[in-house]
N, C-alpha and C positions, 0 to 999 in steps of 0.2 A: 515632576513628571505626570502625576495624577491630575493636577490642576490643568496642565496643558492638554492632556487627553480629554478631560471633561469639557474644556472650552472648545476644542476642535470638534467634539461630538455635537455640541450645540450648533456650530456652524454647518455641520453635515446635515443635521436635522432640518435646519432652515432651508438649505439647498434642496433637500428631498421634498419638503412641502411645497416650495416654489415650483418644482417640476412635477407636482402631483404624484409623487412616489411615496412609498411608506417603508418602514423598517420593521421587520418581524422581530420583536425583542425576545421572543421565546426561542429564536434560532440564532441569536446574537451572543457571541462569547468573546472573552478577552483571553489572550494567550501570549505572554511575553516570551520571546525566544532567547535562550541563553544556555551556555554550557555550565554556568556557575550555579551550584545548588542554592547559594545564598539568594540570588536574584529570583530563581524559580520558586523559592519558598516565601518570598515577600507577599504580604497581603496588600492588595490594591483595591481601592473603592472607586471603581469607574461606574458612572451612572449616566443614564439618558433620561432626562426629565424625572429625576428622583427614582427611577427604576434601576436597581443595581444590575450590572451586567455580570453574569456568571463567569468565573475564572475556570478554565479547563487546562489540562495538561496534554490532551490529544483531542482532535476533532476530525470528522470526515468532511472533506471538501472535494466535490466533483469525483467522488468514488475513491479518493486516496485519503488515507488516514495520516494526518500531519501531527507530529508531537512537538513539544516545546524545546527539544534539543535538536530537531531536524535529523534524528538518527534513523528514522524510518522503521524502527523496530516494531512499532505498533502495526504499521501497514504490512510489513513482512510477516508478522505473526498471523494477521488476518488472512493473508493470501495462503500461508502454509496450512491453516485450518481448512480453507476451502479446497485446496489441492488434496489434502489428506483424506477428505470425505468423498473423493472421486469414486465412482463405481467401477473403475477400471479393473481393480483386483477381483471384484465379485463376478465379473462377466468374462474373465479371461479364458475360462474353460468352455464357454458357449460360443464365443465369437472368433472369427478368423483374425489374422494379424492386420490386414488392411482395415478392417472395421475398428480394431483397437486403436490404430493410428488415427483414424477419423475421430474416434471418441476423445483421444488425447487432444487433438486440435480443437475439438468442440468444448471440452469440459475443463481442461487444465491450461492450455496455451493462452487463452484470453486473460486469465489471472496473472500469468507470468509476464505477459506482454503489456498489459495496461499500465501506463505511466512509468514504465521501466526506465525511461530516460532520466527521471528524477530520483528514483530510489535504487537504480541498478548499480550504483557505485557505493552503496552503503558498506559498512564494515563487513568483512568476510564472516566474522562471527555471527552477524545477523543473517547474512545470506546463506550460510551453510545449510540451514534446515531446508530451504527451498532447493538447493542443489541436490541434497540427499533425496528429497521427494521426487525430483525430476528423474534422477538416476533410477529410483525404484520404479517409476512409471515406465521407463524405457526397458527395464528388465522384465516387467510384466508383459509389455507388448511383445517382446522377443521370446517370452516364455523361458528366460534364462534363469540360472541359479542366483541366489542372493549374493554370491561372491564373484559373479562374472564381471569382467572388466567392461566398462560401458562405452569407451571411445569407439570401438567398432560397431556397437549397437546403435549409437547416435548416427554414425555415418550410414549404416545399412538402411535405416528408416528415414534418413534425410531430416533429422530433427536437430535443431541448433541447441547447444548448451546455453544455459542461462546467461553466462558471461558473454557468449558470442552474440546473443540477441542485442545486448547493449552496444557492443562494438560495431555490429552491423549498421546500427542506426547513426552512430556518431561519425563514422568514416565514409 
């Protein structure tokens, strides 16, 4: 497998040079995808012109973080950290409800929506933290108690649940 990869990379490099293109080796990584821990733990020596290519278990690609199991847990954790840092809770006493909804759509919704078609059907255990954070944001917007049922709050403010965002796009 390694010999085939290295051979194909030589062909790729030849094609890139023929088309006056270059490859930034400092941004080039190798990541074998597998559910098997044995395969993920294998050490591979993939090189381009004697330069070793770093092996990673997760990397950012076009704003999405892809891991070697395609579990999307790294990306979901990243989104959860961004959503958790939202200033919504800090300004809820100063701003009216309409402005809080606007802030939700400006600061939280883009993170929940971006690339959700590829990570939106991840395991529920991974998505749960985002669902909880979205419910917390809706309670903040509504100035409801921590234990308030969120279904009517989502409907009142015309905000789609995380799961509904996914289904809206595929159907």
